[in-house]
C-alpha positions in Angstrom: 42.3 16.4 71.7 43.8 13.1 70.8 41.9 12.8 67.6 42.9 16.4 66.7 46.6 15.6 67.4 46.5 12.6 65.3 45.0 14.6 62.4 47.8 17.1 62.7 50.5 14.5 62.8 49.2 12.3 60.0 50.9 12.6 56.7 48.8 14.2 53.9 49.1 11.1 51.8 47.2 9.1 54.5 44.2 11.4 54.0 44.0 10.9 50.3 41.4 8.7 48.6 42.5 5.1 47.7 43.8 5.0 44.1 41.1 2.6 43.0 38.3 4.9 44.3 39.9 8.0 42.8 40.2 6.3 39.4 36.5 5.2 39.6 35.4 8.8 40.2 37.5 10.1 37.3 35.9 7.5 34.9 32.3 8.5 35.8 30.8 10.5 32.9 27.3 12.1 32.3 25.3 12.0 29.1 26.7 13.9 26.2 24.5 16.4 24.3 24.2 14.1 21.3 22.9 11.2 23.6 20.3 13.5 25.1 19.2 14.7 21.7 18.8 11.1 20.6 16.7 10.3 23.6 14.5 13.4 23.0 14.1 12.4 19.4 13.0 8.8 20.3 10.4 10.2 22.8 9.1 12.5 20.1 8.7 9.7 17.6 6.9 7.5 20.2 4.6 10.4 21.0 3.8 11.1 17.3 2.8 7.5 16.9 0.9 7.0 20.2 -1.1 10.2 20.5 -3.1 9.8 17.2 -3.9 6.2 18.2 -5.1 7.3 21.6 -7.2 10.1 20.0 -8.8 7.6 17.5 -9.5 5.2 20.4 -11.2 8.0 22.3 -13.3 9.0 19.3 -14.4 5.4 18.7 -15.4 5.0 22.3 -17.4 8.2 22.4 -19.2 7.3 19.1 -20.0 3.8 20.4 -21.4 5.2 23.7 -23.5 7.8 21.8 -25.0 5.2 19.5 -26.0 3.2 22.6 -27.6 6.3 24.1 -29.7 6.9 21.0 -30.9 3.3 21.1 -31.8 3.8 24.8 -33.8 7.0 23.9 -35.7 5.1 21.2 -36.5 2.3 23.6 -37.5 4.7 26.3 -39.9 6.6 24.0 -41.4 3.3 22.9 -42.1 2.3 26.5 -43.4 5.8 27.3 -45.7 5.6 24.4 -47.4 2.5 25.8 -48.0 4.3 29.1 -49.0 7.6 27.5 -52.1 6.6 25.6 -50.2 5.7 22.5 -48.3 9.0 22.1 -44.7 9.9 22.4 -43.5 12.7 24.8 -42.7 16.2 23.6 -41.3 17.3 26.9 -38.1 15.3 27.2 -37.6 15.6 30.9 -40.9 13.7 31.4 -39.0 10.5 30.4 -37.2 10.8 33.7 -40.1 12.3 35.8 -43.3 11.0 34.2 -45.5 11.6 37.2 -47.5 14.8 37.8 -47.3 18.2 36.1 -47.8 18.1 32.4 -46.5 14.5 32.1 -48.5 11.3 32.3 -51.6 12.0 34.5 -51.9 9.8 37.6 -48.6 8.0 36.9 -47.7 6.2 40.1 -44.9 7.9 42.0 -43.2 4.6 42.8 -43.4 3.3 39.3 -40.1 3.1 37.2 -38.9 6.0 35.1 -38.1 5.6 31.4 -34.7 7.4 31.1 -31.9 8.4 33.4 -31.6 12.0 34.5 -28.5 12.8 32.5 -30.0 11.8 29.2 -33.3 13.3 30.0 -31.8 16.7 30.8 -30.0 16.7 27.4 -26.6 17.3 29.0 -23.5 16.8 27.0 -22.2 13.2 27.4 -19.4 11.1 26.0 -18.1 14.1 24.0 -21.4 14.8 22.3 -24.0 17.6 22.7 -27.6 16.4 22.8 -30.8 18.0 21.4 -34.4 16.9 20.9 -37.5 18.1 18.9 -41.0 16.8 19.2 -43.3 16.6 16.2 -46.8 17.7 15.8 -49.4 17.2 18.5 -52.2 14.7 18.1 -55.4 16.2 16.9 -57.2 14.8 19.9 -55.7 13.9 23.3 -57.4 12.0 26.1 -56.1 14.2 28.9 -57.0 11.6 31.5 -54.3 9.2 30.3 -52.0 11.2 28.0 -49.5 14.0 28.6 -50.4 17.5 27.7 -47.2 17.6 25.6 -47.9 14.3 23.7 -46.5 14.2 20.2 -46.9 12.0 17.2 -43.2 11.8 16.5 -39.8 13.1 17.6 -36.1 13.4 16.6 -33.1 13.1 18.9 -29.7 14.4 17.8 -26.1 14.0 19.1 -23.3 16.1 17.6 -19.6 16.2 18.6 -18.8 18.8 21.3 -15.5 19.4 19.5 -15.5 18.1 16.0 -12.6 15.8 15.2 -11.6 15.7 18.8 -14.4 14.2 20.9 -16.2 12.7 17.8 -16.3 12.8 14.0 -19.7 11.6 13.0 -23.0 13.1 14.1 -25.9 10.8 15.0 -29.7 10.9 15.2 -32.7 8.7 15.9 -36.4 9.2 15.4 -39.8 7.8 16.3 -39.7 5.3 13.4 -36.7 3.6 15.0 -34.2 4.9 12.4 -30.7 5.6 13.6 -28.5 7.4 11.2 -25.2 9.4 11.0 -23.6 12.3 9.2 -20.0 11.9 8.2 -19.1 15.5 9.1 -20.8 15.8 12.5 -23.7 18.0 11.4 -27.3 17.4 12.5 -29.3 15.1 10.3 -32.1 17.0 8.5 -35.7 16.1 8.9 -38.6 15.8 6.5 -42.4 15.9 6.9 -43.8 16.0 10.5 -40.5 15.6 12.2 -38.8 12.4 10.8 -35.3 11.9 9.6 -34.7 12.3 5.9 -32.8 9.2 4.9 -32.4 10.5 1.4 -30.2 13.3 2.6 -26.4 13.0 2.9 -26.7 14.0 6.5 -28.6 10.9 7.4 -26.9 7.6 6.5 -28.8 4.8 8.0 -26.7 2.9 10.5 -27.1 -0.8 9.9 
């Protein structure tokens, strides 16, 4: 009750804010519309500069990773050839599971594989779709040491999943060790018994 009585008897001026505090509150202002528009414009300019740079960096990273994958495939097929009686493999999954089935006969189950499962299954990776084609079969195959799907040559392609977004160039490698690219992302054409045609515009040899 005492506090209530004091509140009723206190002059109204005693309840007012101090003059300094009231003046401070009156002087506080928000952003004007022009200031907000300037901030939005600055953010838009920064985004216009940064986004293309980030996209180019992403494309470059995807292309570099894909080139590395093709070199890995070429090395894997070369190693597989040594274990497969001198022939490459036409069933691509055998590079990851070379033992049993139609792959290398009597290949030890505890021996190392030649390629990781993602590459061997031809799944899209690093923004690129993957495909593979084996060449002609050898005229004679020693079935005791060589795969039933042995082949004399092969081509491996990598094309952008989304042209211009995940990659720009298309890449390919073959059994001769050639690694080439197309400038527009299309598959490099082949010639003869499955080999890359380096005379075609779709296959520019990567130095």
